[in-house]
C-alpha positions in Angstrom: -11.7 12.0 -12.7 -9.8 14.5 -15.3 -8.0 12.6 -18.0 -5.7 15.2 -19.1 -2.3 15.1 -17.7 -0.6 18.7 -16.0 1.7 19.7 -19.2 5.3 18.9 -19.1 7.6 22.0 -19.5 10.1 21.9 -22.3 9.6 20.5 -26.3 6.6 18.2 -27.2 7.7 15.2 -28.9 5.7 13.5 -31.8 5.1 9.7 -31.5 7.9 9.2 -34.5 10.4 11.4 -32.2 9.8 9.2 -29.5 10.1 5.7 -31.0 13.6 7.3 -32.7 14.8 8.4 -29.5 13.7 5.2 -27.6 15.1 3.0 -30.2 18.7 4.9 -29.8 18.8 4.5 -26.2 18.4 8.2 -25.6 16.1 9.8 -23.0 13.8 11.8 -24.7 13.1 14.4 -22.1 16.7 15.4 -21.9 17.2 15.4 -25.6 15.3 17.6 -27.5 15.2 17.1 -31.3 17.6 14.2 -30.8 15.0 12.1 -32.8 14.8 14.4 -35.7 18.4 14.8 -35.7 18.9 10.8 -36.0 16.3 10.8 -38.5 18.1 13.2 -40.7 21.5 11.5 -40.5 19.7 8.0 -41.5 18.2 9.6 -44.7 21.4 11.4 -45.6 23.3 8.1 -45.9 24.4 7.3 -49.5 22.2 4.8 -51.2 23.8 1.2 -50.8 25.9 2.4 -48.0 27.0 -0.7 -45.5 25.2 -0.3 -42.1 27.7 0.4 -39.6 28.1 -1.8 -36.6 26.2 -1.1 -33.4 28.6 0.3 -30.9 29.7 -2.1 -28.2 27.7 -1.6 -24.8 29.7 0.0 -22.3 31.1 -2.6 -19.9 31.3 -1.7 -16.1 30.1 -2.8 -12.5 26.4 -1.8 -13.1 23.8 -4.3 -15.4 20.2 -3.9 -16.4 18.4 -6.4 -14.2 15.9 -8.5 -15.9 12.2 -7.7 -15.4 10.3 -9.9 -12.9 7.8 -10.7 -15.8 7.6 -11.2 -19.4 7.1 -8.2 -21.7 3.7 -8.8 -22.7 2.6 -9.5 -18.6 1.5 -5.9 -18.1 -1.0 -5.7 -21.2 -3.4 -3.9 -21.6 -2.5 -1.4 -18.7 1.2 -1.3 -20.0 1.9 -2.5 -23.4 4.8 -5.0 -25.0 5.8 -2.0 -26.7 6.0 0.4 -24.1 7.9 -1.9 -21.9 10.5 -3.0 -24.3 11.7 0.8 -25.1 11.2 1.9 -21.4 13.3 -1.0 -19.8 15.7 -2.2 -22.9 16.2 1.1 -24.1 15.7 4.3 -21.6 16.8 2.1 -18.4 19.7 0.2 -20.5 20.9 4.0 -21.5 21.1 4.9 -17.7 23.0 1.8 -16.9 25.7 2.5 -20.1 26.0 6.2 -19.0 26.4 5.2 -15.4 29.3 2.6 -16.3 30.9 5.3 -18.3 30.4 8.0 -15.7 32.1 5.8 -12.8 35.0 4.4 -15.0 38.0 4.8 -13.2 36.7 6.6 -9.9 35.9 5.2 -6.5 32.2 5.1 -7.4 32.8 2.3 -9.5 33.2 -0.2 -5.9 30.4 1.7 -4.3 26.4 0.2 -4.4 24.0 2.3 -5.7 22.6 3.8 -2.7 25.9 4.9 -1.4 26.4 6.7 -5.0 23.2 8.3 -4.7 23.9 9.8 -1.4 27.4 10.9 -1.9 26.5 13.0 -5.3 23.1 14.2 -4.5 23.3 17.8 -4.7 26.6 17.9 -6.0 26.8 20.1 -9.1 29.9 18.5 -10.6 28.7 15.1 -10.1 25.1 15.5 -11.3 25.6 13.2 -14.3 26.8 10.7 -12.0 23.7 11.1 -9.6 21.1 11.5 -12.4 22.2 7.9 -13.9 22.7 6.1 -10.7 19.4 7.4 -9.3 17.6 6.8 -12.2 19.0 3.3 -12.5 17.9 2.5 -8.8 14.5 4.3 -9.4 13.9 2.1 -12.2 14.9 -1.0 -10.8 12.2 -0.6 -7.8 9.7 0.6 -10.3 9.5 -2.8 -12.1 9.4 -4.5 -8.8 6.3 -2.5 -7.9 4.1 -3.7 -10.5 3.0 -7.2 -11.2 0.5 -8.7 -13.7 -3.0 -9.2 -12.2 -1.9 -6.8 -9.2 -3.8 -3.7 -7.6 -6.7 -5.1 -5.6 -6.2 -5.1 -1.4 -3.0 -5.2 0.3 -2.2 -7.7 2.9 -3.5 -7.4 6.9 -0.2 -5.9 8.2 0.3 -3.3 5.3 -3.7 -2.6 5.3 -3.4 -1.6 8.9 -0.5 0.7 8.5 -2.2 2.5 6.0 -5.3 2.8 7.5 -3.6 4.3 10.3 -1.5 6.7 8.3 -4.5 7.4 5.4 -8.0 6.4 6.8 -8.3 4.0 4.5 -6.8 2.1 1.6 -8.9 4.2 -1.2 -7.6 7.3 0.5 -4.0 6.2 0.4 -5.1 5.3 -3.5 -6.1 8.6 -4.4 -3.1 10.5 -2.6 -0.9 8.3 -4.9 -3.0 9.0 -8.0 -3.0 12.8 -6.7 0.8 12.8 -6.6 1.4 11.0 -9.8 -1.0 13.6 -11.8 0.1 16.7 -10.1 3.9 16.2 -10.5 5.1 19.0 -12.8 7.0 17.9 -15.3 9.1 14.2 -15.3 9.5 12.8 -11.9 7.8 9.9 -9.8 5.2 9.0 -7.2 5.7 7.2 -4.2 4.5 5.3 -1.0 7.2 5.5 1.4 7.9 4.7 5.3 8.7 7.8 7.3 9.6 6.6 10.9 6.3 5.2 12.2 3.8 6.3 9.4 3.7 6.0 5.9 3.6 8.8 3.2 2.6 9.5 -0.5 5.4 12.0 -1.8 6.2 13.2 -5.3 10.1 13.6 -6.7 11.1 15.5 -9.7 13.7 13.9 -12.2 15.9 11.3 -10.9 15.3 12.4 -6.9 13.5 9.8 -4.4 12.4 9.7 -0.8 15.9 8.1 -0.4 17.1 12.1 -0.3 14.8 12.8 2.6 15.7 9.9 4.8 12.1 8.1 4.0 12.1 4.2 2.7 10.5 3.7 -0.3 7.7 0.9 -0.5 6.2 1.4 -4.0 7.0 3.9 -7.3 5.1 5.1 -10.0 7.1 6.5 -12.8 5.8 9.5 -14.3 8.4 10.4 -17.0 6.8 10.7 -20.1 8.3 7.6 -21.8 6.6 5.4 -19.2 3.5 6.0 -20.4 3.4 8.2 -23.9 3.3 5.4 -26.6 0.0 4.0 -24.8 -1.6 6.9 -23.4 0.0 10.0 -25.0 -1.0 13.0 -23.0 -3.8 10.9 -20.5 -1.3 10.7 -17.7 -4.0 10.3 -15.4 -5.7 6.9 -17.4 -2.1 5.4 -17.0 -1.9 6.0 -13.4 -5.5 5.1 -12.2 -5.2 2.2 -14.3 -1.4 1.3 -13.1 -3.0 1.9 -9.4 -6.1 -0.1 -10.0 -4.5 -3.1 -12.0 -0.7 -3.2 -11.5 0.6 -2.2 -8.0 2.3 -5.0 -6.0 1.2 -4.7 -2.6 3.1 -7.6 -1.4 6.5 -5.8 -2.7 5.6 -2.8 -0.4 4.7 -5.3 2.4 8.4 -6.7 1.9 9.7 -3.5 2.1 7.8 -2.4 5.1 9.9 -1.7 8.1 12.8 -3.7 6.7 
């Protein structure tokens, strides 16, 4: 198995940039150079200057869901450092930006799925769509994982997988291929499409919801999901996640419901 990932387009970031950007709650892949700008601003402050109070988190209808496990529960596949930045900074930023974007609009009273459907492909609503979709995707991703996961799915799901892919191993291979061949940022999914199961990959904030498919499991392949632990070795991250963290019970709960 290859241990190199497809190169993501755009600017490459150092570990220091990623840490700085994550600590500021900024999506690194969408804000090239922000980490260095923050560092320069910090070092330019006069000696002894009092630290300014952090801005208050935006209030609104959407909140960051608590993780369904401790922040070190996914070690060593996903470290507590990565999980802390990914959940507490990146996901929190999507929630905060969504609350700001929907403030004073009809979207503030709508569930996420309806916001996503109403704004998908609408040019002047791309900010609302991206943050709503990423909030939904990440909330689903956290629940797609569990400590001591992987293994074999239960009987009902296994039979469905075998009917669609031939075997559970074949399904795992399709997930690995989708996740490692998604160019740039995005996701790999196990989804239900009518009577059959499919593996699909989507770019950026998109998901199977946009195709009328029902997500069962999600694998995040944005760089902030794995870079602190694996650098450019996306295939190592995905392979370990599939083998040791995927929650087949969560997929079974979503099946046909």
